[in-house]
C-alpha positions, 0 to 999 in steps of 0.5 A, spaced: 762 895 637 762 899 642 754 903 641 752 895 641 755 894 647 751 901 649 745 898 646 745 892 650 747 894 656 742 900 656 735 894 654 737 889 659 737 896 664 729 897 661 728 889 662 732 888 669 728 894 673 722 892 677 715 895 675 709 896 680 702 897 677 697 897 682 690 896 678 684 900 680 679 896 686 672 892 683 669 892 688 667 896 695 675 898 698 677 896 704 684 899 705 686 906 704 694 907 704 697 914 703 704 917 705 711 916 703 710 911 698 711 912 691 706 906 688 699 909 688 692 908 684 687 914 685 690 921 686 696 920 692 692 914 696 693 907 694 686 903 695 685 896 695 679 891 696 678 884 699 680 882 693 686 886 691 688 885 697 688 876 698 691 876 691 697 879 695 703 874 699 701 871 704 704 870 711 700 866 717 700 866 725 698 860 730 696 864 737 691 865 742 690 872 743 685 876 750 681 876 745 679 871 742 678 863 745 683 858 744 689 858 738 687 860 731 690 861 725 690 869 722 691 869 715 694 875 711 697 879 707 705 878 706 707 886 710 713 885 707 710 884 699 706 890 701 711 895 703 715 894 697 709 894 693 708 901 695 714 904 695 713 905 702 719 910 705 717 911 712 719 908 718 712 909 722 705 907 720 699 911 722 692 906 722 686 908 724 681 903 725 673 904 722 671 908 729 678 913 727 681 909 733 688 910 731 695 908 732 703 909 731 706 902 729 714 902 727 714 898 719 719 894 724 714 890 727 712 888 721 718 886 718 723 884 725 718 882 730 713 878 725 706 882 726 701 881 720 695 884 717 690 879 718 684 878 714 682 871 714 681 868 721 682 860 720 681 860 713 673 864 713 674 871 712 674 877 717 668 882 717 667 887 721 663 883 726 669 879 727 674 884 728 675 886 720 677 887 715 683 887 717 686 886 724 693 887 726 696 879 730 703 879 733 705 872 734 704 872 742 706 864 743 713 864 739 714 871 742 711 871 750 715 878 750 710 880 746 703 879 752 703 885 755 700 891 754 704 895 749 702 890 744 696 889 745 695 897 744 698 895 738 693 890 736 688 894 732 682 890 728 678 894 723 683 897 720 681 901 714 686 905 714 694 906 714 699 913 713 706 911 712 710 917 716 718 918 717 
């Protein structure tokens, strides 16, 4: 009886643990994530193509920004789900753009402040020409205290690399 109980506990632990598996991209890589992550798919990095990013749970923000006229709806992958998928172990992100511009952003800007990794504007995939493939967007209209140079500076576009730091 004791061995049966132990066996049932062991089996339930196996099936209750969440395990993520990252596939390899089948098209051009848009995003490379490195640093303090526990789930990778190429060497010590996690690489993603547009299809993989579009399969992640979605988040949206409708807001005005200093870079586009009028109010737009930005949609992208949900940061918390993304961080969980990668097994993010750090508290800061270094985001790097295609032109090598880099900015450090705390993870809490995504989990508490409400920033998103936008890949679409008004339902259309963002391209390099219109600040894509990934742009960091804050909920400026919902949180007017974010309308300042500090948060505008963190709204990096053409993101193609993320390094997770302490």
